[in-house]
KEVO-519819 format. One line per 2 residues: for each residue z, y, x of N, C-alpha, C. Coordinates in nm, 2 decimals, m for minus. Example, Ala and Ser with C-alpha at 12.3 -4.5 7.8 and 13.67 -1.06 7.14 Angstrom:
0.78:m0.57:1.32:0.78:m0.45:1.23:0.78:m0.33:1.32 | 0.71:m0.22:1.28:0.71:m0.11:1.37:0.79:0.00:1.29 .
//
This chain:
14.62:11.40:9.95:14.57:11.35:10.08:14.46:11.26:10.06 | 14.35:11.28:10.13:14.23:11.20:10.12:14.25:11.07:10.20 .
14.18:10.96:10.17:14.18:10.85:10.25:14.11:10.87:10.38 | 14.12:10.78:10.48:14.06:10.79:10.61:13.91:10.80:10.59 .
13.85:10.72:10.50:13.71:10.72:10.48:13.66:10.85:10.42 | 13.74:10.90:10.32:13.70:11.03:10.26:13.71:11.14:10.37 .
13.81:11.14:10.45:13.82:11.24:10.55:13.70:11.23:10.65 | 13.66:11.11:10.69:13.55:11.10:10.78:13.42:11.15:10.71 .
13.41:11.13:10.58:13.29:11.18:10.51:13.29:11.33:10.51 | 13.41:11.39:10.48:13.42:11.54:10.47:13.39:11.59:10.61 .
13.44:11.52:10.71:13.43:11.58:10.85:13.28:11.59:10.89 | 13.20:11.49:10.84:13.06:11.50:10.88:13.00:11.63:10.83 .
13.05:11.68:10.72:12.99:11.80:10.66:13.06:11.93:10.72 | 13.20:11.92:10.73:13.27:12.05:10.77:13.35:12.04:10.89 .
13.40:11.92:10.93:13.50:11.91:11.03:13.44:11.87:11.17 | 13.54:11.85:11.26:13.51:11.82:11.40:13.60:11.71:11.44 .
13.54:11.60:11.49:13.63:11.49:11.54:13.66:11.51:11.68 | 13.78:11.49:11.72:13.82:11.50:11.86:13.80:11.37:11.93 .
13.75:11.37:12.05:13.74:11.24:12.12:13.87:11.20:12.17 | 13.89:11.06:12.18:14.01:11.01:12.22:14.04:11.05:12.36 .
14.17:11.10:12.39:14.20:11.15:12.52:14.27:11.05:12.60 | 14.36:11.10:12.69:14.43:11.01:12.78:14.55:10.96:12.71 .
14.66:10.92:12.78:14.77:10.85:12.72:14.84:10.93:12.61 | 14.82:11.07:12.62:14.89:11.15:12.52:14.84:11.12:12.38 .
14.73:11.05:12.37:14.68:11.02:12.24:14.69:10.87:12.20 | 14.80:10.81:12.26:14.82:10.67:12.23:14.85:10.65:12.08 .
14.91:10.75:12.02:14.94:10.75:11.87:14.85:10.84:11.79 | 14.81:10.95:11.85:14.73:11.05:11.78:14.58:11.02:11.83 .
14.51:10.93:11.76:14.37:10.90:11.80:14.28:10.95:11.70 | 14.15:10.96:11.74:14.05:11.00:11.65:14.09:11.12:11.56 .
14.14:11.22:11.63:14.19:11.34:11.56:14.07:11.42:11.49 | 14.09:11.46:11.37:13.98:11.52:11.29:14.03:11.66:11.25 .
13.95:11.76:11.26:13.97:11.89:11.21:13.88:11.91:11.09 | 13.94:11.93:10.97:13.86:11.93:10.85:13.88:12.06:10.77 .
13.78:12.14:10.74:13.79:12.26:10.67:13.84:12.23:10.53 | 13.94:12.31:10.48:14.00:12.28:10.35:14.03:12.41:10.28 .
14.07:12.40:10.15:14.12:12.51:10.08:14.27:12.53:10.11 | 14.31:12.65:10.09:14.45:12.69:10.12:14.55:12.60:10.04 .
14.52:12.57:9.91:14.62:12.49:9.83:14.63:12.35:9.88 | 14.53:12.30:9.96:14.53:12.17:10.01:14.63:12.15:10.13 .
14.67:12.26:10.19:14.77:12.26:10.30:14.89:12.34:10.26 | 14.91:12.36:10.13:15.02:12.44:10.08:15.16:12.38:10.13 .
15.17:12.25:10.12:15.29:12.18:10.16:15.32:12.20:10.31 | 15.21:12.20:10.39:15.23:12.23:10.53:15.27:12.37:10.56 .
15.21:12.46:10.48:15.25:12.60:10.49:15.39:12.62:10.46 | 15.44:12.55:10.36:15.58:12.56:10.32:15.67:12.51:10.43 .
15.63:12.40:10.50:15.71:12.35:10.61:15.70:12.45:10.73 | 15.59:12.51:10.75:15.57:12.61:10.86:15.66:12.73:10.84 .
15.67:12.79:10.72:15.75:12.91:10.69:15.90:12.88:10.72 | 15.94:12.76:10.71:16.08:12.72:10.74:16.11:12.71:10.89 .
16.01:12.72:10.97:16.03:12.72:11.11:16.04:12.86:11.17 | 16.02:12.96:11.09:16.02:13.10:11.14:16.16:13.15:11.16 .
16.18:13.22:11.27:16.31:13.28:11.30:16.33:13.41:11.22 | 16.23:13.47:11.18:16.23:13.59:11.10:16.10:13.61:11.02 .
16.10:13.69:10.92:15.98:13.71:10.84:15.87:13.80:10.90 | 15.75:13.79:10.85:15.65:13.89:10.89:15.60:13.96:10.76 .
15.53:14.07:10.78:15.49:14.15:10.66:15.35:14.13:10.61 | 15.31:14.21:10.52:15.18:14.18:10.44:15.06:14.20:10.53 .
15.07:14.28:10.64:14.96:14.30:10.73:14.91:14.16:10.78 | 15.00:14.09:10.84:14.97:13.96:10.89:14.94:13.86:10.78 .
15.02:13.87:10.67:14.99:13.77:10.56:14.85:13.79:10.51 | 14.81:13.91:10.49:14.67:13.94:10.44:14.57:13.87:10.53 .
14.58:13.88:10.66:14.49:13.82:10.75:14.49:13.67:10.74 | 14.61:13.62:10.73:14.62:13.47:10.71:14.56:13.42:10.58 .
14.58:13.49:10.47:14.53:13.44:10.34:14.38:13.46:10.33 | 14.32:13.55:10.41:14.18:13.57:10.42:14.11:13.48:10.52 .
14.19:13.39:10.58:14.13:13.30:10.68:14.07:13.18:10.62 | 13.99:13.11:10.70:13.95:12.97:10.67:14.05:12.87:10.72 .
14.09:12.78:10.64:14.20:12.68:10.68:14.14:12.55:10.71 | 14.20:12.48:10.81:14.16:12.35:10.86:14.28:12.26:10.87 .
14.27:12.14:10.82:14.38:12.04:10.83:14.35:11.96:10.95 | 14.46:11.92:11.03:14.44:11.84:11.14:14.50:11.70:11.10 .
14.42:11.60:11.12:14.46:11.46:11.08:14.42:11.36:11.19 | 14.49:11.25:11.20:14.44:11.14:11.27:14.38:11.05:11.16 .
14.37:10.92:11.18:14.29:10.84:11.09:14.37:10.82:10.95 | 14.50:10.84:10.96:14.58:10.81:10.83:14.68:10.92:10.80 .
14.71:11.01:10.89:14.82:11.10:10.87:14.78:11.25:10.90 | 14.85:11.34:10.83:14.83:11.48:10.86:14.92:11.52:10.98 .
14.86:11.59:11.07:14.93:11.63:11.19:14.98:11.78:11.18 | 14.89:11.86:11.12:14.92:12.00:11.10:14.80:12.07:11.05 .
14.80:12.20:11.07:14.68:12.28:11.02:14.67:12.41:11.11 | 14.55:12.47:11.10:14.53:12.60:11.16:14.44:12.69:11.07 .
14.43:12.82:11.10:14.36:12.91:11.02:14.29:13.01:11.11 | 14.16:13.04:11.08:14.08:13.13:11.16:14.02:13.24:11.07 .
14.05:13.36:11.10:14.00:13.48:11.02:13.87:13.53:11.08 | 13.77:13.54:10.99:13.64:13.60:11.03:13.57:13.53:11.15 .
13.60:13.40:11.15:13.53:13.32:11.25:13.57:13.33:11.39 | 13.68:13.41:11.42:13.71:13.44:11.56:13.86:13.46:11.59 .
13.94:13.50:11.49:14.08:13.53:11.50:14.17:13.42:11.45 | 14.24:13.35:11.54:14.33:13.24:11.50:14.46:13.31:11.45 .
14.49:13.28:11.32:14.60:13.34:11.26:14.72:13.24:11.23 | 14.69:13.11:11.24:14.79:13.01:11.21:14.76:12.89:11.30 .
14.87:12.83:11.35:14.86:12.70:11.42:14.99:12.63:11.41 | 14.99:12.53:11.33:15.12:12.46:11.30:15.10:12.31:11.32 .
15.19:12.25:11.39:15.19:12.11:11.41:15.33:12.05:11.36 | 15.32:11.94:11.29:15.44:11.88:11.24:15.53:11.83:11.36 .
15.66:11.84:11.34:15.76:11.81:11.46:15.73:11.68:11.53 | 15.69:11.57:11.46:15.67:11.44:11.52:15.55:11.44:11.61 .
15.46:11.55:11.60:15.34:11.55:11.69:15.34:11.67:11.79 | 15.46:11.74:11.80:15.46:11.85:11.88:15.43:11.82:12.03 .
15.46:11.70:12.07:15.42:11.66:12.21:15.27:11.67:12.24 | 15.19:11.67:12.13:15.05:11.68:12.15:15.00:11.82:12.12 .
15.09:11.91:12.10:15.05:12.05:12.05:14.96:12.12:12.15 | 14.99:12.11:12.28:14.92:12.18:12.38:14.77:12.14:12.39 .
14.75:12.01:12.38:14.62:11.95:12.38:14.54:11.99:12.26 | 14.60:11.98:12.14:14.54:12.02:12.02:14.50:12.16:12.01 .
14.60:12.25:12.06:14.57:12.39:12.06:14.45:12.43:12.15 | 14.45:12.37:12.27:14.33:12.39:12.36:14.20:12.35:12.29 .
14.21:12.23:12.22:14.09:12.18:12.16:14.04:12.28:12.05 | 14.13:12.34:11.97:14.09:12.43:11.87:14.03:12.56:11.93 .
14.10:12.61:12.03:14.05:12.73:12.10:13.90:12.71:12.15 | 13.88:12.60:12.21:13.75:12.57:12.27:13.65:12.53:12.17 .
13.68:12.45:12.08:13.58:12.40:11.98:13.53:12.51:11.89 | 13.63:12.60:11.85:13.59:12.70:11.75:13.56:12.84:11.82 .
13.56:12.84:11.95:13.52:12.96:12.03:13.61:13.08:11.98 | 13.74:13.05:11.97:13.83:13.16:11.92:13.83:13.27:12.02 .
13.83:13.39:11.97:13.82:13.51:12.06:13.96:13.58:12.07 | 14.04:13.56:11.97:14.17:13.63:11.98:14.27:13.56:11.89 .
14.40:13.59:11.90:14.51:13.53:11.83:14.60:13.64:11.77 | 14.64:13.63:11.65:14.75:13.71:11.60:14.88:13.62:11.60 .
14.97:13.65:11.69:15.09:13.57:11.71:15.22:13.64:11.68 | 15.29:13.61:11.57:15.42:13.68:11.55:15.52:13.61:11.64 .
15.61:13.69:11.70:15.71:13.63:11.79:15.81:13.55:11.72 | 15.82:13.55:11.59:15.91:13.47:11.52:15.86:13.32:11.50 .
15.73:13.30:11.55:15.67:13.17:11.54:15.68:13.11:11.68 | 15.78:13.03:11.71:15.81:12.99:11.85:15.70:12.90:11.91 .
15.66:12.81:11.83:15.55:12.71:11.88:15.42:12.79:11.91 | 15.37:12.86:11.82:15.25:12.94:11.84:15.26:13.03:11.96 .
15.37:13.10:11.96:15.40:13.19:12.08:15.40:13.12:12.21 | 15.47:13.01:12.21:15.48:12.93:12.34:15.34:12.88:12.38 .
15.26:12.83:12.29:15.13:12.77:12.32:15.04:12.89:12.37 | 15.05:13.00:12.31:14.97:13.12:12.36:15.01:13.16:12.50 .
15.14:13.16:12.52:15.19:13.21:12.65:15.15:13.10:12.76 | 15.13:12.98:12.72:15.09:12.88:12.82:14.95:12.91:12.88 .
14.88:12.99:12.81:14.74:13.02:12.85:14.74:13.15:12.93 | 14.63:13.16:13.01:14.61:13.29:13.09:14.53:13.38:13.01 .
14.59:13.43:12.89:14.52:13.52:12.80:14.58:13.66:12.82 | 14.50:13.76:12.77:14.54:13.90:12.78:14.62:13.93:12.65 .
14.75:13.98:12.67:14.84:14.01:12.57:14.85:14.16:12.54 | 14.84:14.20:12.42:14.87:14.34:12.38:14.96:14.34:12.26 .
15.04:14.44:12.24:15.13:14.45:12.13:15.07:14.52:12.01 | 15.07:14.45:11.90:15.00:14.50:11.78:15.09:14.58:11.69 .
15.21:14.52:11.66:15.29:14.58:11.55:15.44:14.54:11.57 | 15.53:14.61:11.50:15.67:14.58:11.48:15.68:14.52:11.34 .
15.77:14.42:11.32:15.81:14.37:11.19:15.96:14.40:11.18 | 15.99:14.45:11.06:16.13:14.50:11.03:16.20:14.42:10.92 .
16.33:14.40:10.93:16.41:14.36:10.82:16.52:14.46:10.79 | 16.59:14.44:10.68:16.69:14.54:10.64:16.82:14.50:10.72 .
16.88:14.60:10.78:17.01:14.58:10.85:17.13:14.56:10.76 | 17.11:14.59:10.63:17.22:14.58:10.53:17.32:14.69:10.55 .
17.30:14.78:10.64:17.39:14.90:10.66:17.37:14.99:10.54 | 17.48:15.06:10.50:17.47:15.15:10.39:17.42:15.29:10.44 .
17.30:15.33:10.40:17.25:15.45:10.45:17.25:15.55:10.33 | 17.33:15.66:10.35:17.34:15.76:10.23:17.20:15.83:10.21 .
17.17:15.86:10.09:17.06:15.94:10.06:17.09:16.09:10.07 | 16.99:16.17:10.09:17.01:16.31:10.11:17.05:16.37:9.97 .
17.17:16.44:9.96:17.22:16.49:9.84:17.12:16.59:9.78 | 17.06:16.67:9.86:16.97:16.77:9.81:16.84:16.72:9.75 .
16.82:16.59:9.76:16.70:16.53:9.71:16.72:16.46:9.58 | 16.84:16.47:9.52:16.88:16.40:9.40:16.79:16.43:9.28 .
16.74:16.55:9.27:16.65:16.58:9.16:16.51:16.53:9.18 | 16.47:16.48:9.29:16.34:16.43:9.31:16.32:16.30:9.23 .
16.20:16.28:9.19:16.17:16.17:9.09:16.08:16.06:9.16 | 16.13:15.94:9.16:16.07:15.82:9.22:16.04:15.73:9.10 .
15.92:15.69:9.08:15.88:15.60:8.97:15.75:15.52:9.00 | 15.73:15.41:8.93:15.60:15.34:8.94:15.49:15.43:8.91 .
15.38:15.42:8.99:15.26:15.50:8.96:15.19:15.46:8.84 | 15.12:15.56:8.78:15.04:15.53:8.66:14.89:15.56:8.69 .
14.80:15.51:8.61:14.66:15.54:8.63:14.63:15.69:8.62 | 14.71:15.76:8.54:14.69:15.90:8.53:14.71:15.97:8.67 .
14.78:15.91:8.76:14.80:15.97:8.89:14.70:15.92:9.00 | 14.60:15.84:8.96:14.51:15.78:9.05:14.45:15.88:9.14 .
14.39:15.99:9.08:14.31:16.09:9.16:14.40:16.16:9.26 | 14.52:16.22:9.22:14.60:16.29:9.32:14.65:16.19:9.43 .
14.68:16.07:9.39:14.72:15.97:9.50:14.61:15.95:9.60 | 14.49:15.93:9.55:14.37:15.91:9.64:14.34:16.03:9.72 .
14.36:16.15:9.66:14.33:16.27:9.73:14.43:16.29:9.85 | 14.56:16.26:9.82:14.66:16.28:9.92:14.65:16.17:10.03 .
14.63:16.05:9.99:14.64:15.93:10.09:14.51:15.90:10.16 | 14.39:15.94:10.10:14.26:15.91:10.16:14.25:15.76:10.19 .
14.22:15.72:10.31:14.19:15.59:10.35:14.31:15.51:10.40 | 14.43:15.56:10.37:14.56:15.50:10.41:14.56:15.36:10.34 .
14.52:15.35:10.22:14.51:15.22:10.15:14.37:15.20:10.09 | 14.35:15.08:10.04:14.23:15.05:9.96:14.27:15.01:9.82 .
14.18:15.00:9.73:14.20:14.94:9.59:14.32:15.01:9.52 | 14.32:15.14:9.52:14.43:15.21:9.46:14.45:15.18:9.32 .
14.34:15.17:9.24:14.35:15.14:9.10:14.41:15.00:9.08 | 14.37:14.91:9.15:14.42:14.77:9.14:14.57:14.77:9.18 .
14.60:14.84:9.28:14.74:14.84:9.32:14.83:14.90:9.21 | 14.78:15.01:9.15:14.86:15.07:9.04:14.88:14.97:8.93 .
14.77:14.91:8.89:14.78:14.81:8.78:14.88:14.70:8.81 | 14.88:14.66:8.94:14.97:14.55:8.98:15.11:14.59:9.01 .
15.14:14.72:8.99:15.28:14.76:9.01:15.32:14.78:9.15 | 15.22:14.80:9.24:15.25:14.80:9.39:15.26:14.94:9.44 .
15.23:15.04:9.36:15.25:15.18:9.41:15.35:15.26:9.33 | 15.42:15.34:9.40:15.53:15.43:9.34:15.50:15.57:9.39 .
15.53:15.67:9.30:15.52:15.81:9.33:15.65:15.87:9.36 | 15.65:15.97:9.44:15.77:16.05:9.47:15.74:16.20:9.45 .
15.80:16.26:9.35:15.77:16.40:9.31:15.89:16.49:9.34 | 15.86:16.61:9.38:15.96:16.72:9.38:15.90:16.82:9.29 .
15.96:16.83:9.17:15.90:16.92:9.06:15.76:16.86:9.03 | 15.66:16.95:9.04:15.52:16.90:9.01:15.45:16.86:9.14 .
15.51:16.86:9.25:15.45:16.83:9.38:15.46:16.68:9.42 | 15.35:16.62:9.44:15.35:16.48:9.49:15.38:16.48:9.64 .
15.50:16.44:9.67:15.55:16.44:9.81:15.51:16.32:9.89 | 15.49:16.21:9.82:15.45:16.09:9.89:15.44:15.97:9.79 .
15.40:15.86:9.85:15.40:15.74:9.77:15.47:15.63:9.84 | 15.52:15.53:9.76:15.57:15.41:9.82:15.48:15.29:9.78 .
15.48:15.19:9.87:15.40:15.07:9.86:15.49:14.95:9.86 | 15.46:14.86:9.77:15.54:14.73:9.76:15.45:14.62:9.73 .
15.45:14.52:9.82:15.36:14.40:9.80:15.45:14.27:9.81 | 15.46:14.20:9.70:15.53:14.08:9.70:15.46:13.97:9.79 .
15.54:13.90:9.87:15.48:13.81:9.96:15.43:13.69:9.88 | 15.31:13.63:9.92:15.26:13.51:9.86:15.29:13.39:9.94 .
15.34:13.41:10.06:15.38:13.30:10.15:15.53:13.28:10.17 | 15.60:13.39:10.17:15.74:13.39:10.20:15.82:13.42:10.07 .
15.88:13.32:10.02:15.95:13.33:9.89:16.06:13.44:9.89 | 16.06:13.53:9.79:16.16:13.62:9.77:16.16:13.74:9.86 .
16.04:13.76:9.92:16.03:13.88:10.01:15.92:13.97:9.96 | 15.93:14.10:9.99:15.83:14.20:9.96:15.82:14.30:10.07 .
15.69:14.32:10.11:15.66:14.42:10.21:15.66:14.56:10.15 | 15.73:14.65:10.22:15.74:14.79:10.17:15.68:14.89:10.27 .
15.64:15.00:10.22:15.58:15.10:10.31:15.57:15.24:10.24 | 15.53:15.34:10.31:15.53:15.47:10.25:15.42:15.55:10.31 .
15.38:15.66:10.24:15.29:15.76:10.29:15.34:15.89:10.25 | 15.36:15.99:10.34:15.42:16.12:10.31:15.31:16.22:10.31 .
15.31:16.31:10.21:15.22:16.42:10.20:15.23:16.50:10.34 | 15.11:16.52:10.40:15.11:16.58:10.53:15.18:16.72:10.54 .
15.18:16.79:10.42:15.24:16.92:10.42:15.39:16.92:10.42 | 15.45:16.80:10.40:15.60:16.79:10.38:15.66:16.68:10.48 .
15.59:16.66:10.59:15.65:16.56:10.68:15.76:16.62:10.76 | 15.84:16.53:10.83:15.95:16.56:10.91:16.06:16.63:10.83 .
16.07:16.59:10.70:16.18:16.65:10.61:16.26:16.53:10.55 | 16.24:16.41:10.60:16.32:16.30:10.54:16.26:16.24:10.42 .
16.14:16.28:10.38:16.08:16.22:10.26:16.05:16.07:10.27 | 15.99:16.04:10.39:15.96:15.90:10.41:16.08:15.81:10.41 .
16.19:15.86:10.47:16.32:15.78:10.47:16.36:15.77:10.32 | 16.35:15.87:10.24:16.40:15.86:10.10:16.32:15.76:10.03 .
16.19:15.76:10.05:16.10:15.66:9.98:16.14:15.52:10.02 | 16.16:15.49:10.15:16.20:15.36:10.19:16.33:15.32:10.13 .
16.43:15.41:10.13:16.56:15.38:10.07:16.54:15.34:9.92 | 16.46:15.41:9.85:16.44:15.38:9.71:16.36:15.25:9.69 .
16.27:15.22:9.77:16.20:15.09:9.77:16.29:14.98:9.79 | 16.38:15.00:9.89:16.48:14.89:9.92:16.57:14.87:9.79 .
16.61:14.97:9.73:16.69:14.96:9.61:16.62:14.89:9.50 | 16.49:14.92:9.48:16.41:14.86:9.38:16.40:14.71:9.41 .
16.38:14.67:9.54:16.36:14.53:9.58:16.49:14.45:9.54 | 16.60:14.51:9.58:16.73:14.43:9.55:16.76:14.42:9.40 .
16.72:14.52:9.33:16.74:14.51:9.18:16.64:14.41:9.12 | 16.54:14.36:9.19:16.45:14.26:9.14:16.45:14.14:9.22 .
16.57:14.11:9.29:16.59:13.99:9.36:16.49:13.96:9.47 | 16.45:14.07:9.54:16.36:14.06:9.65:16.43:14.12:9.78 .
16.39:14.06:9.89:16.44:14.12:10.02:16.33:14.20:10.08 | 16.35:14.32:10.12:16.25:14.41:10.18:16.22:14.38:10.32 .
16.09:14.37:10.36:16.05:14.37:10.50:15.94:14.47:10.51 | 15.91:14.51:10.63:15.80:14.61:10.66:15.76:14.60:10.80 .
15.65:14.68:10.83:15.60:14.68:10.96:15.53:14.81:10.99 | 15.50:14.83:11.12:15.42:14.94:11.16:15.35:14.91:11.29 .
15.24:14.99:11.31:15.17:14.97:11.43:15.26:15.00:11.55 | 15.24:14.92:11.66:15.34:14.92:11.77:15.36:15.06:11.83 .
15.25:15.14:11.83:15.25:15.27:11.90:15.27:15.38:11.80 | 15.31:15.36:11.68:15.34:15.46:11.58:15.49:15.49:11.58 .
15.53:15.57:11.68:15.67:15.60:11.70:15.73:15.67:11.58 | 15.65:15.76:11.51:15.71:15.83:11.40:15.74:15.74:11.28 .
15.66:15.64:11.25:15.68:15.54:11.15:15.80:15.46:11.19 | 15.81:15.42:11.31:15.92:15.33:11.36:16.06:15.41:11.34 .
16.06:15.54:11.37:16.18:15.61:11.36:16.22:15.63:11.21 | 16.12:15.65:11.12:16.15:15.66:10.98:16.21:15.54:10.93 .
16.15:15.42:10.96:16.20:15.29:10.91:16.34:15.27:10.96 | 16.37:15.30:11.09:16.50:15.28:11.15:16.60:15.37:11.08 .
16.56:15.49:11.05:16.65:15.59:10.99:16.69:15.54:10.85 | 16.60:15.46:10.79:16.63:15.41:10.65:16.70:15.27:10.66 .
16.75:15.23:10.78:16.83:15.11:10.79:16.75:14.99:10.82 | 16.62:15.00:10.85:16.54:14.88:10.89:16.55:14.86:11.04 .
16.56:14.73:11.08:16.57:14.69:11.22:16.46:14.59:11.25 | 16.42:14.60:11.38:16.31:14.51:11.42:16.36:14.42:11.54 .
16.34:14.29:11.52:16.36:14.19:11.63:16.23:14.12:11.66 | 16.12:14.15:11.58:16.00:14.07:11.58:15.88:14.16:11.61 .
15.79:14.11:11.69:15.66:14.18:11.72:15.54:14.09:11.68 | 15.43:14.16:11.65:15.31:14.09:11.63:15.22:14.11:11.76 .
15.18:14.01:11.82:15.10:14.02:11.94:14.95:13.99:11.91 | 14.87:14.07:11.97:14.72:14.05:11.96:14.68:14.00:12.10 .
14.64:13.87:12.10:14.62:13.81:12.23:14.47:13.77:12.24 | 14.40:13.83:12.35:14.26:13.81:12.37:14.24:13.68:12.45 .
14.15:13.60:12.40:14.12:13.47:12.47:14.02:13.49:12.58 | 14.04:13.43:12.69:13.95:13.43:12.80:13.88:13.29:12.81 .
13.76:13.27:12.75:13.69:13.15:12.76:13.57:13.16:12.85 | 13.54:13.06:12.92:13.41:13.06:13.00:13.29:13.06:12.91 .
13.19:13.13:12.95:13.07:13.14:12.87:13.00:13.00:12.87 | 12.94:12.98:12.75:12.87:12.85:12.73:12.74:12.86:12.81 .
12.71:12.74:12.87:12.58:12.74:12.95:12.46:12.73:12.85 .
//
C-alpha cells in the first residue's frame, strides 16, 4: 500500500480525485481512483470472491482479467476497487464492508467519470447487482452460469467404447477443422492441457474444454463442442460427464456457462447434471451526452 503522498503523485499521472461531497463523505474524503496492476489489488479480489453467492465461469473471468484495474482510496485507506474492460465495460466494482454506505455515490462517480457504457454483472454479486438495479439502465440477459448438482447421472452404456483423452498437437488440424471459430489459440490450449478429444473409432465426435480458474480457487470451467454431423445423440452430455469426472479426480469443482438464448446448450448441460441459479447480465448505461 502506497503512502498518501505516493498515491497523490500517482493520481496526478493516472488517477482521478473525487471532490469532497456532502455528509456522506464525513469519513471518506478526498477519494482517489488510481490505475493499478492486478496484483496490487489481489488481496481485495480475494475478499471480493468470498462475497459471491455462487461462482462464475471463464467467459466473465476472461473479461475481468483483461480489464484495467483501479484502486479506490481515501487519504490513508483502501476502500475498494473496480475494473473496466476496453475502456467502456465495467466488469468489477467492489467496496469493503466498512464503506458500503458510500457505495452508491462511489458507483455513480465511476460511471460518470469514466464514461462507462455497459456493465457485466453476475447475479451472484449482490452489491454490484443492487447498485446497477438502482440506476435506470437497460438490462439484457447475457448468459447462464452452472454448477454441478452432485446428482449421479449414468453414462450411456452404448458409448463405453468411445475414447476420451487429452488432445495432442497431432490432432490440432482436425480439431480446428471441426470447431472453426468456436475457440481461439487451439495450439496453446492443447499445450496447456485445456482440450480433450472424444472419438468413436477413428471419428472425432467432439472436444471438451477445461480452463482452471485464476480467480476462484479450486474451480474449472468446462465446455464442449460436438461434431455437427453427430449432434442430438448425447455426445455433448457424455463429454460434460467425462469432464466432470476429470475435474473431481484432480480436486477441482466444475462450473460452466452458456449464452442465455442457447437452449440446446442449456439442455445438454442440465442433462449432464449441471444446474443454474446464476445469470450474467449485460446492462447498458444511459448517460447524458457531454456538452
